C-alpha positions as CSV (number, residue, x, y, z in Angstrom):
1,X,34.8,123.8,63.0
2,X,37.7,123.1,60.6
3,X,37.0,121.9,57.1
4,X,38.2,118.3,56.8
5,X,39.8,116.8,53.7
6,X,38.5,113.3,54.6
7,X,35.1,112.2,55.7
8,X,36.0,108.5,56.4
9,X,39.4,107.3,57.5
10,X,41.0,104.1,58.7
11,X,43.7,104.4,61.3
12,X,46.2,101.6,61.7
13,X,47.7,101.4,65.2
14,X,50.6,99.0,65.9
15,X,50.6,97.2,69.2
16,X,53.8,99.0,70.0
17,X,52.0,102.3,69.7
18,X,50.0,101.3,72.8
19,X,53.0,100.2,74.9
20,X,54.5,103.7,75.4
21,X,58.0,102.5,74.6
22,X,57.9,99.6,77.0
23,X,58.8,96.1,75.8
24,X,55.4,94.7,76.8
25,X,51.9,95.7,77.8
26,X,49.6,98.7,77.5
27,X,50.4,102.2,78.7
28,X,47.2,103.8,80.1
29,X,48.6,107.3,79.6
30,X,49.2,106.6,75.9
31,X,45.7,105.2,75.5
32,X,44.2,108.4,77.0
33,X,46.3,110.6,74.6
34,X,45.2,108.5,71.6
35,X,41.6,108.6,72.7
36,X,41.7,112.4,73.1
37,X,43.1,112.8,69.5
38,X,40.5,110.5,68.1
39,X,37.7,112.3,69.9
40,X,38.9,115.6,68.3
41,X,38.5,114.3,64.8
42,X,35.2,112.6,65.6
43,X,33.9,116.0,66.7
44,X,35.0,117.4,63.4
45,X,32.5,115.1,61.7
46,X,35.0,112.4,60.5
47,X,34.1,108.7,60.4
48,X,37.0,106.9,62.1
49,X,37.7,103.1,62.0
50,X,40.7,101.6,63.6
51,X,42.7,98.4,63.1
52,X,45.0,97.4,66.0
53,X,48.0,95.2,66.0
54,X,49.1,92.9,68.9
55,X,52.9,93.2,68.9
56,X,53.0,94.7,72.4
57,X,51.5,91.4,73.8
58,X,52.4,88.6,71.3
59,X,54.9,88.2,68.5
60,X,53.8,85.3,66.3
61,X,57.1,85.3,64.3
62,X,59.1,85.0,67.5
63,X,57.0,82.2,68.8
64,X,57.4,80.4,65.5
65,X,61.2,80.7,65.6
66,X,61.0,79.2,69.1
67,X,59.2,76.1,67.7
68,X,55.5,77.0,67.9
69,X,53.3,76.0,65.0
70,X,52.9,79.1,62.8
71,X,49.1,78.9,62.5
72,X,48.7,78.5,66.2
73,X,51.1,81.4,66.8
74,X,49.1,83.6,64.4
75,X,45.8,82.8,66.1
76,X,47.4,83.7,69.5
77,X,48.4,87.0,67.9
78,X,44.8,87.6,66.8
79,X,43.7,87.2,70.5
80,X,46.3,89.8,71.5
81,X,44.7,92.3,69.1
82,X,41.4,91.7,70.8
83,X,42.9,92.6,74.2
84,X,44.3,95.9,72.7
85,X,41.0,96.7,71.0
86,X,39.1,96.3,74.3
87,X,41.6,98.5,76.1
88,X,41.3,101.2,73.4
89,X,37.5,100.9,73.4
90,X,37.5,101.5,77.2
91,X,39.8,104.6,76.8
92,X,37.5,106.1,74.1
93,X,34.4,105.5,76.0
94,X,35.9,107.3,79.0
95,X,36.3,110.3,76.7
96,X,32.6,110.0,75.8
97,X,33.2,108.5,72.3
98,X,30.7,105.7,71.5
99,X,32.7,102.8,70.3
100,X,32.1,99.3,68.9
101,X,34.7,96.5,68.6
102,X,34.3,94.0,65.8
103,X,36.5,90.9,65.5
104,X,37.3,88.6,62.6
105,X,37.3,85.7,65.0
106,X,34.3,84.9,67.2
107,X,34.6,86.3,70.7
108,X,30.9,87.0,71.2
109,X,31.0,87.7,74.9
110,X,33.2,90.8,74.4
111,X,32.8,92.0,70.8
112,X,30.6,91.9,67.7
113,X,31.6,89.7,64.8
114,X,32.9,91.6,61.8
115,X,30.0,92.4,59.6
116,X,30.7,95.0,56.9
117,X,27.3,96.5,56.6
118,X,27.0,96.9,60.4
119,X,30.4,98.5,60.6
120,X,29.4,101.0,58.0
121,X,26.2,101.7,59.8
122,X,28.1,102.4,63.1
123,X,30.4,104.8,61.2
124,X,27.4,106.6,59.7
125,X,26.1,107.1,63.3
126,X,29.3,108.7,64.3
127,X,30.7,105.7,66.3
128,X,34.3,104.6,66.2
129,X,34.7,101.1,65.0
130,X,37.7,99.1,66.1
131,X,38.5,96.0,64.0
132,X,40.4,93.3,65.9
133,X,41.5,89.8,65.0
134,X,43.3,90.8,61.9
135,X,41.7,89.2,58.8
136,X,40.8,86.1,60.8
137,X,43.3,84.1,58.8
138,X,46.9,83.0,59.7
139,X,49.8,84.2,57.5
140,X,48.1,87.6,57.2
141,X,49.3,90.6,59.1
142,X,47.3,93.4,60.7
143,X,48.7,95.7,58.0
144,X,46.8,93.5,55.4
145,X,43.8,93.7,57.7
146,X,44.0,97.5,57.7
147,X,44.2,97.7,53.9
148,X,41.4,95.2,53.5
149,X,39.0,96.9,56.0
150,X,39.8,100.3,54.6
151,X,38.7,99.2,51.2
152,X,35.7,97.3,52.5
153,X,34.3,100.3,54.4
154,X,35.1,102.7,51.5
155,X,37.6,104.8,53.6
156,X,39.2,107.6,51.6
157,X,42.6,107.1,53.1
158,X,44.6,104.7,55.3
159,X,46.6,106.3,58.1
160,X,49.7,104.3,59.1
161,X,51.2,105.5,62.4
162,X,54.8,105.0,63.4
163,X,56.6,105.3,66.7
164,X,58.9,108.3,66.8
165,X,59.1,108.3,63.0
166,X,57.4,111.1,61.2
167,X,57.1,109.5,57.8
168,X,58.9,107.2,55.3
169,X,62.7,107.4,55.1
170,X,65.2,106.0,52.6
171,X,66.5,103.8,55.4
172,X,65.7,103.2,59.1
173,X,66.4,106.7,60.6
174,X,67.1,105.1,64.0
175,X,70.0,103.1,62.6
176,X,71.1,105.5,59.8
177,X,71.0,109.1,60.9
178,X,71.7,110.3,57.3
179,X,68.5,108.6,56.0
180,X,66.4,111.0,53.9
181,X,62.7,111.6,54.5
182,X,60.5,111.0,51.5
183,X,57.5,113.3,51.4
184,X,55.6,111.6,48.5
185,X,55.9,108.4,46.5
186,X,53.7,106.0,44.6
187,X,52.6,102.6,45.8
188,X,54.7,101.0,43.1
189,X,57.8,102.9,44.3
190,X,57.2,101.9,47.8
191,X,57.0,98.2,46.7
192,X,60.1,98.4,44.5
193,X,62.2,100.3,47.0
194,X,61.3,97.7,49.8
195,X,60.9,100.6,52.3
196,X,59.0,98.4,54.8
197,X,56.1,100.8,55.1
198,X,53.9,97.8,55.4
199,X,54.0,94.2,54.1
200,X,53.8,93.7,50.4
201,X,50.4,92.1,50.4
202,X,48.9,95.1,52.1
203,X,50.7,97.5,49.9
204,X,49.6,95.6,46.8
205,X,45.9,95.8,47.9
206,X,46.3,99.6,48.3
207,X,47.9,99.8,44.9
208,X,45.2,97.8,43.1
209,X,42.4,99.8,44.8
210,X,44.1,103.2,44.5
211,X,43.9,103.7,48.3
212,X,46.2,106.5,49.5
213,X,48.3,105.9,52.6
214,X,49.7,108.6,54.9
215,X,52.5,107.6,57.2
216,X,53.0,109.9,60.2
217,X,53.9,110.0,63.9
218,X,50.7,109.9,66.0
219,X,52.7,110.8,69.2
220,X,53.1,114.4,67.9
221,X,50.3,116.5,69.5
222,X,47.4,117.3,67.2
223,X,49.0,115.2,64.3
224,X,45.8,113.3,63.6
225,X,43.8,116.5,63.5
226,X,46.4,118.0,61.1
227,X,46.4,115.1,58.7
228,X,42.6,115.0,58.6
229,X,42.3,118.6,57.5
230,X,44.8,118.0,54.8
231,X,48.0,119.5,56.2
232,X,51.1,118.1,54.6
233,X,52.7,116.1,57.3
234,X,54.4,112.7,57.2
235,X,54.6,110.8,53.9
236,X,51.9,110.4,51.3
237,X,51.8,107.2,49.3
238,X,49.4,107.3,46.4
239,X,48.8,106.2,42.8
240,X,49.7,109.7,41.5
241,X,53.2,110.0,40.1
242,X,55.6,112.5,41.8
243,X,56.4,115.7,40.0
244,X,59.7,115.8,38.3
């Protein structure tokens, strides 16, 4: 068994990561690939918690622009994350991974309420815990939920996955082919450079609590396994100043 650098991690999955490039919905093949990668690191002895987004089903910002009340739109987005969490839970359980879904909003027929101590106990028993419902509050993104939950469960690192982007770039590489990949930077640099790694609230939480973030492309085979054992892939955002 490979020696891992981290013992407890939080993985942030965007809703788009579950859609397989489609405009809407959940791609079963993508779910299976994700579940297999997660199973690999569970078998390496790593505690894995996951926060899921809901953008593949519902876009609160778009609904607000179309005239919907912002708070109502955000709550609808929380429900979308519950759908994604249940789909991911099913895929993991089909791979033999014991999984629990906890939600920040009460949906007691399908998931546990979020209870920090219970979540930590699940992790200690080798179960995957999926956090759905964001923070349970409107005006807060699932990025903020990921940072908050990572700190609460005492995760050593926050993994941010991007679709077809292998790290943080000086600009959007899909729009500017000459954008430069940044291997390392500090939380403060990421905030000041407005690189859109995550929203400013989430990034500030990580800065204040010295929680490192690694941004990488989860679609690359074995990428989750590589980052868990400490291989230098993607972009590391930490409180440590860059050399030079």
